[in-house]
Residue, then its C-alpha position, 0 to 999 in steps of 0.5 A: m594496472k595496479k589497483v590502489k587500495v584506499k583505507v577510509e577511517v570513520k571517526r566518531d565525532s559530534s555528528t554521531s550525537t546529532f544523527s542519534a537525535l534525528v533517529r530518536q525524533r523520526l522514530a517518535e514521529s512515526a510512533a505518534v502517527k501510528q498511535a493517532l491512526a488507532e482512532q481509525a481502528d473501526l475503518i481499518a477493521e471494516i476494510a479488512g472485512l471487505l477483503i474477507r467477503s470478496l475473497g471468500q466469494g471468489g474475488k481478488v484484491l488489486f493494489f496500485g500506486n506510484g513510486g514508494s506506493a508502488a513498492d508498498a502495493e507489491h508488498l501488500a499483494a505479496e503478503l496475501l498471495g504468499k503468507f503473512r503469518l500463516k502457512r495457508a492456501s494462496l489468496p488472489a492478490l495482484s499488484l498492477t505495478t509489476n509488469i514493466s512491458s504493460l506499464t511502458a506500453i500503456g504509458n507510451d501508446f496511451s498515457f501515463r495516467d492510464i497505466f492502471v485504468l487499462q489493467l483494471e478494465a482487463f482484470g477487474q470484476p464486480g466484487d473485487v477490491a481495488i486498493g489505490l495508494s497515494t500519499s497525497g491522494d491526488s495521484d491522477n492515475v490512481v484517482r482515475a483507476l479508482a473511478t474506473a473500478r467503481r464504475k465496473g462494480l469493484i469495491t474501492v479503497g484509498l490509502t492516503g495521507a491526512d488530506g485525502g485529496k481527490t482519492a477521498k472523493v472517489a473511493e468508497y472507503c478512504l483511510r487517511v493516515p494522519s500526517r502530511d509527511t510522505a515517509r510517515i504516511q507510508e509507514g502508517q499505510i504499511a502498518a495498517g496494511h499488515i493489520i488488514c492482512e493479519i485479520v484476513e488470514a485469521e478469519l479465512f484460515g484460523t488463528t494459529s501462527s506459523e511464527 
């Protein structure tokens, strides 16, 4: 069968200016959230200190979350495991969202609300840092995992939105990004996460950047 090529011509029209206005608005909103997040600079620095002490004493960092937060958990674990700015020794950081066989087995044989709980029971040790990401703060499997981690003697950190939700009640430390918009919250969490990774690297390995 002969393939028919269809040429689509995209015309610049009034919609472009509408889209541009939306782009400016969203970027301004994102910048405003990050500026407001600076009010929690001491807490962000304190969380970085928790990681530094744990890693310096042979501990590890365990990240977990759902959906976009799962992707951000993987992202931040990779920054510590590989490198952020410095070429240096690898740091023990894990995302509990990456093993599909484990996630589906636990979800099927037990419950979706236990997908992080069972992994923390297996891998978490006293002195490790458990970091749960939830924009609402109410993700049941994240809250349950943080409660489990705390019972086991791990240091517990929540990254949430403005409300904090149930996570704020269960985690010892809770960074609340000052927004109720999921996208803006995630952008703030990654910004804070990058800063934490930079502080950890600088303290454990020196301040010379490879970039």
